[in-house]
C-alpha positions as CSV (number, residue, x, y, z in Angstrom):
1,X,172.0,48.8,253.4
2,X,171.9,45.4,255.1
3,X,172.4,45.6,258.9
4,X,173.8,42.4,260.4
5,X,171.2,42.2,263.1
6,X,168.2,42.5,260.7
7,X,168.5,39.0,259.3
8,X,166.2,36.3,260.7
9,X,167.2,32.7,261.0
10,X,165.3,29.5,260.5
11,X,165.7,26.0,261.8
12,X,163.8,22.8,260.9
13,X,161.6,23.5,263.9
14,X,160.4,26.8,262.6
15,X,160.2,26.3,258.8
16,X,156.8,27.2,257.4
17,X,155.0,25.6,254.5
18,X,156.0,27.4,251.3
19,X,153.7,28.6,248.5
20,X,156.6,28.3,246.0
21,X,160.3,27.6,245.8
22,X,162.5,29.4,243.3
23,X,166.2,29.6,242.5
24,X,168.3,32.6,241.6
25,X,171.7,32.4,239.8
26,X,174.3,35.1,239.4
27,X,177.0,34.0,236.8
28,X,180.6,35.0,236.3
29,X,183.0,34.7,233.4
30,X,186.1,32.7,234.4
31,X,187.3,30.2,237.0
32,X,190.3,32.2,238.2
33,X,191.1,33.0,241.8
34,X,190.6,36.7,240.9
35,X,187.2,36.0,239.2
36,X,183.8,36.8,240.6
37,X,181.9,34.0,242.2
38,X,179.0,32.1,240.7
39,X,176.2,31.9,243.2
40,X,173.1,29.7,243.0
41,X,170.4,30.1,245.7
42,X,167.2,28.3,246.4
43,X,164.5,30.3,248.3
44,X,161.2,29.2,249.8
45,X,158.5,31.8,249.7
46,X,155.5,32.5,251.9
47,X,153.2,35.4,251.5
48,X,155.2,37.6,253.8
49,X,158.7,36.1,253.9
50,X,161.5,34.4,252.0
51,X,163.7,31.6,253.4
52,X,167.2,30.9,251.9
53,X,167.1,27.1,251.7
54,X,170.4,26.4,249.8
55,X,173.3,28.3,248.4
56,X,176.1,27.0,246.2
57,X,179.0,29.3,245.4
58,X,182.3,29.0,243.6
59,X,184.8,30.4,241.1
60,X,183.7,28.0,238.4
61,X,184.3,27.5,234.7
62,X,181.4,27.6,232.2
63,X,181.2,23.8,232.3
64,X,181.3,23.5,236.0
65,X,178.6,26.2,236.4
66,X,176.4,24.2,234.0
67,X,177.0,21.1,236.1
68,X,176.2,22.9,239.4
69,X,173.0,24.3,237.9
70,X,171.9,20.9,236.7
71,X,172.8,19.3,240.1
72,X,170.8,21.9,242.0
73,X,167.8,21.4,239.6
74,X,168.1,17.6,240.2
75,X,168.3,17.9,244.0
76,X,165.2,19.9,244.2
77,X,163.2,18.2,241.4
78,X,159.7,19.2,240.8
79,X,159.6,21.2,244.1
80,X,161.7,23.9,242.4
81,X,159.7,26.3,240.2
82,X,161.4,29.1,238.3
83,X,165.2,29.3,238.0
84,X,166.0,33.0,237.6
85,X,169.3,33.4,235.7
86,X,171.1,36.7,235.2
87,X,171.2,37.3,231.5
88,X,174.7,38.9,231.6
89,X,178.2,37.5,231.8
90,X,178.0,33.8,231.0
91,X,174.2,33.8,231.4
92,X,173.2,33.8,227.7
93,X,175.5,30.9,226.9
94,X,174.5,28.9,230.0
95,X,170.8,29.5,229.2
96,X,171.3,28.4,225.6
97,X,173.2,25.2,226.6
98,X,170.9,24.3,229.5
99,X,167.5,25.2,228.1
100,X,166.8,21.7,226.9
101,X,167.9,19.9,230.0
102,X,167.0,22.2,232.9
103,X,163.3,23.0,233.4
104,X,162.1,26.5,234.5
105,X,165.1,28.6,233.4
106,X,164.0,32.2,233.3
107,X,166.4,34.9,232.0
108,X,166.5,38.1,233.9
109,X,167.9,41.3,232.4
110,X,169.1,43.3,235.4
111,X,167.6,46.8,235.5
112,X,169.5,49.7,237.1
113,X,172.8,49.6,239.0
114,X,173.8,46.9,241.4
115,X,173.4,49.4,244.2
116,X,169.9,50.4,243.0
117,X,168.8,46.8,242.8
118,X,170.1,46.0,246.3
119,X,168.6,49.2,247.7
120,X,165.2,48.2,246.3
121,X,165.1,45.0,248.4
122,X,166.9,46.2,251.5
123,X,163.7,47.2,253.2
124,X,162.5,43.5,253.2
125,X,165.7,42.5,255.0
126,X,165.4,45.4,257.5
127,X,161.8,44.4,258.2
128,X,162.9,40.9,259.0
129,X,161.3,39.3,256.0
130,X,164.4,37.4,254.8
131,X,165.4,34.3,256.7
132,X,168.7,32.4,256.6
133,X,169.5,28.9,257.8
134,X,170.9,28.9,261.3
135,X,174.3,27.3,262.0
136,X,175.6,26.7,258.5
137,X,179.3,27.7,258.0
138,X,178.7,29.8,254.9
139,X,176.0,32.0,256.4
140,X,178.5,34.3,258.3
141,X,180.2,35.2,255.0
142,X,176.8,35.8,253.4
143,X,175.8,38.2,256.1
144,X,179.2,40.0,256.0
145,X,179.1,40.4,252.2
146,X,175.6,42.0,252.4
147,X,176.7,44.2,255.3
148,X,179.8,45.5,253.5
149,X,177.9,46.1,250.2
150,X,178.7,48.1,248.1
151,X,182.3,48.6,249.5
152,X,183.1,44.9,250.0
153,X,185.4,42.7,247.8
154,X,182.6,40.6,246.4
155,X,178.9,41.3,245.7
156,X,177.8,38.1,244.0
157,X,175.6,36.8,246.9
158,X,174.0,40.2,247.1
159,X,173.3,40.1,243.4
160,X,171.7,36.6,243.6
161,X,169.6,37.7,246.7
162,X,168.4,41.0,245.1
163,X,167.4,39.1,241.9
164,X,165.5,36.5,243.9
165,X,163.6,39.0,246.1
166,X,162.8,41.4,243.2
167,X,161.5,38.6,241.0
168,X,159.3,37.1,243.7
169,X,158.0,40.4,245.1
170,X,157.7,42.3,241.9
171,X,154.3,40.8,241.2
172,X,155.4,37.8,239.1
173,X,153.8,34.6,240.2
174,X,155.2,31.1,239.8
175,X,152.0,29.4,241.0
176,X,150.5,28.6,244.4
177,X,151.3,25.4,246.1
178,X,152.6,24.3,249.5
179,X,155.8,22.5,250.3
180,X,156.4,20.6,253.5
181,X,160.2,19.9,253.7
182,X,159.7,17.6,256.8
183,X,157.3,15.4,254.8
184,X,159.9,15.2,252.1
185,X,162.4,13.9,254.5
186,X,164.5,17.0,254.6
187,X,165.9,17.2,258.1
188,X,168.4,20.1,257.7
189,X,169.5,22.7,255.2
190,X,171.7,21.4,252.5
191,X,175.3,22.7,252.4
192,X,178.1,21.7,250.0
């Protein structure tokens, strides 16, 4: 579904101004080595493309997941609009606990199978509309997980990506405004 060579890459030199910035979170149940990963992504959106600006990922407990979500919200401040959260696994509990302290939380009830959701956004990747940060160490794993889907060991990054893309390009609007990362002093993509 996601050919390795179809991803586009951004650097600080070619980042556009964004009309909105959103986050997408895929939650998991436990913090065991055998558990799924929790993935939190921040995407910048233009009318014809999306740019992955940040990703956090780990096999975290409920408490640690809440902390990571709050930290991401704090790092991005008012620039970050909606925070789309999968309303499965730990999602309902996290949404309940964080609602008063984390602005923009938006529950998403996944529709269809994981494969159907990924297939519905694969055309955007194949058309070159999804951009990843160049040179960050986690990007190779991100690309490989997408390439191996649905037969890979993990699919959490795919789930967060498909949720982000489907929420942005399904006609839902967060609002129109521009973001200039350079003017904010951001000189490189954030990486944990």
